[in-house]
VEXLUM-529316 format. One record per residue (C-alpha): residue in one letter; x, y, z. Coordinates in steps of 0.25 Angstrom, whole numbers. Layout:
% VEXLUM-529316
rest,x,y,z
A,X,Y,Z
...
This chain:
% VEXLUM-529316
rest,x,y,z
X,-4,-50,-55
X,8,-50,-46
X,11,-37,-39
X,24,-36,-47
X,17,-36,-60
X,7,-25,-55
X,18,-16,-50
X,26,-17,-63
X,34,-6,-70
X,22,0,-77
X,14,1,-63
X,26,7,-57
X,28,18,-68
X,13,23,-66
X,12,21,-51
X,17,35,-47
X,7,46,-48
X,14,58,-42
X,5,68,-35
X,-8,60,-38
X,-15,47,-33
X,-8,40,-22
X,4,50,-25
X,-5,62,-22
X,0,71,-10
X,-13,69,-2
X,-11,54,-3
X,4,52,-1
X,6,63,9
X,-2,57,20
X,3,44,17
X,18,48,19
X,14,57,31
X,7,45,38
X,18,35,35
X,29,44,40
X,22,46,53
X,20,31,55
X,35,28,51
X,38,36,64
X,52,39,61
X,55,24,56
X,57,18,43
X,46,13,34
X,44,1,24
X,34,3,12
X,29,-10,7
X,26,-9,-8
X,34,4,-9
X,31,6,-24
X,36,18,-30
X,38,25,-17
X,25,33,-17
X,25,33,-2
X,40,29,2
X,46,41,-5
X,39,52,2
X,40,44,15
X,55,43,14
X,55,58,11
X,48,60,24
X,60,53,31
X,54,39,33
X,64,29,28
X,56,20,18
X,59,6,13
X,51,0,2
X,46,-14,-2
X,41,-16,-16
X,38,-27,-25
X,38,-19,-38
X,52,-16,-44
X,46,-6,-54
X,39,1,-42
X,53,2,-35
X,59,7,-47
X,49,19,-47
X,52,21,-32
X,67,22,-36
X,65,34,-44
X,60,41,-32
X,69,36,-21
X,82,27,-21
X,85,15,-13
X,92,22,-2
X,80,31,0
X,69,20,-1
X,74,6,-1
X,65,-4,-7
X,65,-19,-6
X,58,-26,-18
X,48,-36,-13
X,34,-39,-8
X,29,-32,4
X,24,-45,11
X,38,-51,12
X,49,-41,9
X,57,-35,21
X,64,-22,20
X,77,-21,29
X,76,-11,41
X,67,-7,52
X,54,0,50
X,44,7,58
X,34,8,46
X,29,-1,35
X,18,4,25
X,10,-1,14
X,2,9,6
X,-9,11,-5
X,-15,-3,-3
X,-3,-11,-7
X,-5,-22,4
X,-16,-27,-5
X,-6,-30,-16
X,-3,-42,-8
X,-14,-52,-13
X,-15,-62,-1
X,-19,-60,13
X,-6,-68,17
X,3,-58,9
X,-4,-46,16
X,-2,-52,30
X,13,-54,26
X,14,-40,22
X,10,-36,36
X,20,-46,42
X,31,-40,33
X,28,-26,38
X,30,-31,52
X,43,-37,48
X,48,-23,44
X,43,-15,57
X,49,-12,70
X,40,-14,82
X,29,-4,82
X,31,-1,67
X,19,1,58
X,13,-5,45
X,4,5,37
X,-5,0,26
X,-14,8,17
X,-25,0,11
X,-38,2,4
X,-51,-4,10
X,-58,-14,1
X,-70,-8,-6
X,-79,-20,-5
X,-91,-12,0
X,-91,-6,-14
X,-93,-19,-21
X,-108,-21,-25
X,-113,-35,-24
X,-107,-44,-36
X,-97,-33,-40
X,-82,-35,-38
X,-76,-21,-42
X,-76,-7,-36
X,-71,6,-43
X,-63,14,-32
X,-59,26,-41
X,-64,31,-54
X,-58,43,-60
X,-57,48,-75
X,-43,42,-77
X,-44,31,-67
X,-53,20,-62
X,-50,10,-50
X,-58,-2,-47
X,-56,-14,-39
X,-61,-28,-41
X,-63,-37,-29
X,-62,-52,-26
X,-69,-52,-13
X,-67,-67,-11
X,-52,-66,-11
X,-50,-52,-6
X,-44,-47,-19
X,-45,-34,-27
X,-40,-30,-40
X,-38,-15,-42
X,-40,-10,-57
X,-35,4,-61
X,-40,10,-74
X,-32,22,-79
X,-38,31,-90
X,-32,41,-99
X,-36,49,-111
X,-37,37,-120
X,-48,26,-120
X,-38,16,-114
X,-37,13,-99
X,-25,7,-91
X,-29,-4,-81
X,-20,-8,-69
X,-24,-19,-59
X,-19,-24,-46
X,-24,-35,-37
X,-25,-33,-22
X,-30,-41,-9
X,-39,-31,-1
X,-38,-31,14
X,-48,-26,24
X,-43,-17,35
X,-46,-28,46
X,-39,-39,38
X,-27,-29,37
X,-27,-28,52
X,-27,-43,54
X,-15,-44,45
X,-8,-34,53
X,-11,-41,66
X,-5,-54,60
X,8,-46,57
X,9,-40,71
X,3,-26,68
X,-9,-19,74
X,-17,-8,68
X,-13,6,73
X,-21,15,64
X,-30,15,52
X,-35,27,44
X,-42,29,31
X,-30,36,25
X,-16,41,27
X,-21,54,33
X,-28,47,45
X,-42,47,40
X,-52,38,48
X,-53,24,43
X,-68,21,42
X,-77,10,35
X,-77,19,23
X,-62,21,21
X,-57,16,8
X,-43,14,13
X,-34,14,26
X,-21,16,31
X,-18,6,42
X,-6,7,52
X,-2,-6,59
X,8,-6,70
X,18,-18,73
X,16,-24,86
X,30,-23,93
X,29,-37,97
X,28,-41,82
X,40,-34,78
């Protein structure tokens, strides 16, 4: 499925979960704190801004934020929280669409770079980030670490979350470096609701090479937004890349 089909009006309507999940204060607070610090007094661009989960509180912290977003229904949900003057949004894909202005920070959160399904598109996303940044600007990516170590021989799926009302599992195509995330939601009935999304997973070392191709160098990598150490057992990472001044 195309990303526009996945992030349709129905997905946009159920995306926001105020106070819980990725909207929980303990998740969102450190994210906004770190991005405000990395913006260093400049303006920011959020690739795949969605419904404004991060952009809205970051703008409230005084960081001017411009968004790029492929899904019109997601932008419409954002508009219920912030008008165009507060958070301008350009409709388009994050690999090629350019927002006007000068920026010290571009960021891409919650695994969204993996929505680009080819290596070439992911490299172009880095290059697009570089196009937006002033010399020395930063590109920040939040991304999960592929859980291939959990795959028993001959198996293609891992369950990464199991709760009474939700089961999340990923099916892997290791030959083509693809994964499909399956989300099963349960209520008091005997029926379950399923949503799926395809991704191309990226190893941290491959991400670093993409960055080099676009003129970035790795400045920092942590296991979360609070600065926990990134280790071999980390399930995700927040990587900060700095644009080589000679590239800008």
